[in-house]
C-alpha positions in Angstrom: 0.0 0.0 0.0 1.4 3.4 -1.0 1.2 6.4 1.3 -1.4 7.9 -1.1 -3.5 4.7 -0.9 -3.3 4.9 2.9 -4.4 8.5 3.0 -7.3 7.7 0.6 -8.3 4.8 2.9 -8.1 6.9 6.1 -10.2 9.6 4.5 -12.9 7.2 3.0 -16.3 7.8 4.7 -16.6 4.0 5.4 -13.2 4.0 7.2 -14.3 7.1 9.2 -17.5 5.4 10.2 -15.6 2.3 11.4 -13.2 4.5 13.4 -16.1 6.4 14.9 -17.7 3.1 15.9 -14.4 1.9 17.5 -14.1 5.2 19.5 -17.7 4.8 20.7 -17.2 1.2 21.7 -14.0 2.1 23.6 -15.9 4.7 25.5 -18.9 2.3 26.2 -16.6 -0.5 27.5 -14.6 1.9 29.6 -17.8 3.3 31.1 -19.0 -0.2 31.9 -15.7 -1.1 33.4 -15.7 2.0 35.5 -19.0 0.9 37.1 -18.1 -2.8 37.6 -14.3 -3.0 38.0 -13.2 -5.4 40.7 -16.3 -7.6 40.5 -14.7 -10.0 38.1 -10.9 -9.4 37.6 -10.7 -11.8 34.6 -13.5 -10.0 32.8 -11.9 -6.7 33.8 -8.6 -7.7 32.1 -10.4 -8.9 29.1 -12.3 -5.6 28.7 -9.0 -3.7 29.1 -7.5 -5.8 26.4 -10.4 -5.2 24.1 -10.1 -1.4 24.7 -6.3 -1.5 24.1 -6.8 -3.5 20.9 -9.3 -1.0 19.5 -7.1 1.9 20.6 -4.2 0.4 18.6 -6.4 0.2 15.6 -7.4 3.8 16.0 -3.7 4.8 16.2 -2.8 3.1 12.9 -0.5 5.2 10.8 1.4 4.8 7.6 4.9 3.4 8.0 7.3 3.7 5.1 9.3 0.7 4.1 12.4 0.4 2.0 10.2 -0.5 -0.9 8.4 2.8 -0.6 11.5 5.0 -0.4 
């Protein structure tokens, strides 16, 4: 994927909707966790992992490789 392809993908309305959904889900899960943390530590850790995974997706950025240079 070229940098231009990546920029096009990030600016695509469908991509923006997916990212908006991920942001909303992160918030929803964090809110739920804020109200129930400590009741089930295994579930807590799972939810934290899900949030972190979604955050990593939201942080995706273009990374140049030698092939791109």
